C-alpha positions in Angstrom: 0.9 -9.0 -11.0 1.2 -6.2 -13.5 4.7 -4.7 -13.7 4.8 -1.0 -13.6 7.3 1.7 -12.3 5.8 1.9 -8.8 6.0 -1.9 -8.3 9.6 -1.8 -9.8 10.5 0.8 -7.1 9.1 -1.3 -4.4 11.0 -4.3 -5.6 14.1 -2.1 -5.8 13.8 -1.5 -2.1 13.5 -5.2 -1.4 16.6 -5.9 -3.5 18.5 -3.2 -1.8 18.2 -5.0 1.5 20.9 -7.6 0.9 23.2 -5.2 -0.9 22.8 -2.8 2.1 23.6 -5.7 4.6 26.5 -7.1 2.7 28.3 -3.8 2.7 28.8 -4.2 6.5 30.4 -7.6 6.0 32.8 -6.9 3.2 36.5 -7.3 4.0 38.2 -4.3 5.4 40.5 -4.2 2.3 37.7 -3.5 0.0 36.2 -0.4 1.6 37.2 1.8 4.6 34.5 1.9 7.3 33.8 5.5 6.3 33.0 4.5 2.8 30.7 1.6 4.0 28.9 4.2 6.3 28.4 6.5 3.4 27.4 3.9 0.9 24.9 2.4 3.4 23.5 5.9 4.2 23.2 6.5 0.4 21.4 3.1 -0.2 19.2 3.7 2.8 18.3 7.2 1.5 17.5 5.7 -1.9 15.2 3.2 -0.3 13.5 6.0 1.8 12.9 8.2 -1.4 11.6 5.2 -3.3 9.2 4.6 -0.4 7.6 8.0 -0.9 7.9 7.9 -4.7 6.4 4.5 -5.4 3.2 5.5 -3.6 3.1 8.9 -5.2 3.5 7.6 -8.7 1.0 4.8 -8.1 -1.6 7.2 -7.0 -0.8 9.9 -9.6 -0.7 7.3 -12.6 -3.7 5.3 -11.1 -1.5 2.1 -10.9 -2.2 1.1 -7.4 -2.8 -2.6 -6.9 -3.5 -5.0 -4.0 -0.1 -6.6 -4.4 1.6 -3.2 -4.2 -0.4 -2.3 -1.2 1.0 -5.6 0.3 4.6 -5.3 -0.8 5.3 -1.7 0.0 4.9 -1.8 3.8 6.7 -5.2 3.9 9.7 -3.6 2.0 9.7 -0.7 4.3 9.5 -2.6 7.5 12.2 -5.0 6.4 14.7 -2.2 5.4 14.1 -0.4 8.7 14.5 -3.6 10.8 17.7 -4.6 9.1 19.1 -1.1 9.4 18.2 -1.0 13.1 19.7 -4.3 13.9 22.8 -3.4 12.0 23.1 -0.1 14.0 22.6 -1.9 17.2 25.3 -4.3 16.3 27.6 -1.4 15.6 26.8 0.2 18.9 25.4 3.4 17.3 21.9 3.1 18.8 20.2 1.5 21.7 18.7 -2.1 21.4 15.5 -0.9 23.2 15.0 1.8 20.5 15.2 -1.1 17.9 13.0 -3.3 20.0 10.3 -0.8 20.4 10.2 0.2 16.8 10.3 -3.3 15.4 7.7 -4.4 17.9 5.4 -1.7 16.9 5.8 -2.4 13.2 4.8 -6.1 13.9 2.0 -5.1 16.1 0.5 -2.6 13.6 1.0 -5.1 10.7 -0.9 -7.7 12.6 -3.6 -5.2 13.5 -4.0 -4.1 9.9 -4.3 -7.9 8.8 -6.8 -8.4 11.4 -8.9 -5.4 10.5 -8.7 -6.3 6.8 -10.1 -9.7 7.7 -13.0 -7.7 9.5 -13.5 -5.6 6.4 -12.3 -2.5 8.4 -8.7 -2.1 6.9 -9.5 1.7 6.3 -10.0 2.1 10.0 -6.2 1.8 10.5 -5.0 3.5 7.2 -1.9 5.6 7.6 -2.4 8.7 9.7 -0.4 11.9 9.8 1.3 10.8 13.2 2.6 7.7 11.3 4.1 9.9 8.6 5.8 12.1 11.2 7.1 8.8 12.9 8.5 7.5 9.6 10.2 10.9 8.7 11.9 11.0 12.1 12.9 7.5 12.0 14.4 7.7 8.5 16.3 10.8 9.2 17.7 9.2 12.4 18.8 6.1 10.7 20.6 8.0 7.9 22.5 10.1 10.5 23.3 6.9 12.4 24.5 5.1 9.4 26.9 8.0 8.4 28.0 7.5 12.0 30.3 10.5 12.1 31.2 12.0 15.4 32.5 15.1 13.7 30.4 15.9 10.6 31.2 19.6 10.2 31.4 19.9 13.9 28.2 18.0 14.5 28.1 14.5 16.4 25.8 12.6 14.1 25.5 9.7 16.4 24.4 12.0 19.3 21.9 13.8 17.2 20.7 10.6 15.4 19.9 9.1 18.8 18.1 12.3 19.8 16.1 11.9 16.6 15.8 8.3 17.2 14.3 8.8 20.7 11.8 11.3 19.1 10.8 8.5 16.5 10.4 6.0 19.4 8.0 8.5 21.1 6.0 9.0 17.9 6.2 5.1 17.4 4.5 4.5 20.7 2.1 7.4 20.2 1.1 6.3 16.7 0.7 2.7 17.9 -1.6 3.8 20.6 -3.7 6.0 18.1 -4.0 3.0 15.7 -5.0 0.6 18.5 -7.6 3.1 19.7 -9.0 3.7 16.3 -9.2 0.0 15.6 -11.0 -0.9 18.8 -13.2 2.2 19.0 -16.1 0.5 17.1 -15.2 -3.1 17.5 -17.9 -5.3 19.0 -17.4 -9.0 19.3 
């Protein structure tokens, strides 16, 4: 594996997962709940930005690699899954939202692996609908991590869950899209 800035940014996302998680389990005397929420939102935002940045830089600097193509989606899915599980445990979002999103991620990862074995990985490359899903999901998670019911007069938990519902709809829609594309030309 050749080390470069895009790979380091992807590894940063992986390394942020335990830091992000530990924040919620620190003794109350170390940080207030509001501080934990803000730090978690900041860490998650950094992870979301590096998700975009590592791919952009890898393409721009011609530093794409098969390892980066493997690690990038794994890092993204782990960060999102951990955030969703924590948000459910904090009663800030609904378990069925998390189950649908995490289930879709596992399904599409397995589909991509299967299509790669068939030499058809490009058939299920990231589509625009998947990018919209990711944007809605990331924004919703950040709002829910902040967790304020009065953020300049706005209830971030309420609006975060509205956005999470939109992300769930896009999640199902994109999963159906990828499944349709994958099976369109499949012949046993």
